[in-house]
N, C-alpha and C positions, 0 to 999 in steps of 0.2 A: 556550706560553711557559714556561720553567723558572723555578725560584726564583732570585731575584737576591739576592746577598750584600749585607749592610748597607752594607759599604764602597763597593759600586758605586753605592749610592743616593745617598751623600753628595756634595754639591757641593764639599766641601773635598777630596775625592779627586783633583780635577783642578787641583791647585795649579799656579800659573804660567799658568793659562789665564784668559783674559778672560771674565768672566761676560757672556753676552748673553741677551736675552729668549728666543732660541731654545734655548740651552743649559739655561737654567732650566726652560723648558717641557718639554723632552725628559726632564730628570731627574724632574720632577713627574709626567709621564705614566708613566715606568717605576715610580715609587713607587706610583701609583694602581693600575697593572696587578698589581703584587706584593700590595697589599692586597686587591684584589678576588679574585685567585686564591686567597689564603688564606681568604677567606670562603666561596668556592665549595667549597674542599676541606673546610672545617669543616662545612658545611651537609650534607655526605654522612652525618654521624653524627647519630643520633637523640639527643634529650635523654636524659641519664642520670637517670631519675626518683629513683634512690636517692640521688643527690647534691643535687638541687634539690627533692625532695618532702619532706614533713613526716614524717621518719623519727623514731623514738624513740631519743633520745640521752639517757641518764641524766643528770638534773639540768638538761636544756636543752630548751626548747620551741621547735623550729625545725629548718630543714634542715641538712644537713651543710655546705653552702656558707656559710650564716649562721654557723654554729658555728665554722668556720675563720676567717672574717673577724673575728668579735667577739673570738675569743681571740688572733688575730695582733695586733689593735689593743691588746689588753690587755698583751701581751708587750712590744710596742713602747713603750707608755706607760711600763711599769716600767723598761725599759732606758734610755729617755731621762731619766727622773727620777734615775737613778744617775749621769748625766753622760757616758754613752758616746756 
């Protein structure tokens, strides 16, 4: 099964159509298939230890992923405090 575009997954894309239990079930099955397919594809790649391992980042004790999350949260907090 190939990748399904997001607009094909949305029940709103069938405007004018009466929603039935069968149509909702079919849409949910397609969405589930797409999610499972994506997980299977992602499982082909080994964990990137440089990203999730405890690497030396000057001034920070943690992984690169933790560093990015923590600094993203800090930037978002600063922006929201400015009223954007």
